[in-house]
C-alpha positions, 0 to 999 in steps of 0.5 A: 128587058135588061137584055133587050136594052143591051141587045136593042142596037144589035137586034134592030139589025136582025129580023124577027126570026134571027132575034128569036134564034139569038134569044133562044141561044141565050136562053140555052146558054143561061140554062146550061150555065145554071145546070153546070154550075148549080144543079150538077155540083149539088147532085155531085155533093149529094152523091159524095155525101152518100159515099161518105156515109157508106164509108163511115158506116163501114168504118163504124162497124169495123170499129165496133168489131175491133172494140168487141175483140179488144174487150174480149182480149182485156177480159181474157188478160184479166182472167189470166192475171187473176189465175197467175196471181192465184198460183203458188208463189213457189211454183216451178214448171219442172216440179209441176211436170214431175208431180203430174208424171207421178199422178199419171204413173209415168215418172219412171218413163222420164228420160230427160228434162231440160229447163230454160228460163228467158227474160222478156224485154220490158216485162217483169215476166220470164218464160219458163220452158221445159223440154222433156223426153218420155220413153215407152208410153201408151197412147192412154198415158200420153193422153192423160198426161197432156190433159193434166198439163193443159187443164191445170189452173197454173197457166201451162201450155204445150208448145210442141210435141213429137211422137215416135214409135218405140222399137220395143213393142207395138203401141208404145211411143216415145214423146218429146214435149216442150212445155212453157209458162210465165214466171215472175 
């Protein structure tokens, strides 16, 4: 009725068919405005919320994976610190390597040992490295020595190894090792 009052002066000039067409056009325009400014924004918001939910779910999974990795690293760090504290206070990497060489029976095969000590920035720890050359070893002797180094409870690791054939005999090797550990 409101529209009819407003359109009445205009509508009087139009015949019935023209008035129906104008009213149909006004109805279509109102429907378009309703759909454009009410329905579409609602649907767009719903889609945006779905995308946000999917993205947040992916982020949550990633955070969970990172949390598990962080906890694993913290546990490994705590275990390493415990093992580090259990090590003898008088421990030195050079004497440890000489002792292991004696246990394996290759002490006489040691050609040279070059120790270095590097202070870490912002840390109470130092990296102790020993580069050693061993000459005339069998593969079995090398394997035993490396196994004893890597499986020791003293947190010692082999950082580099180089094997070369010896000119003396078949099956005899020369070894250059770089071994390192942390010290206080």
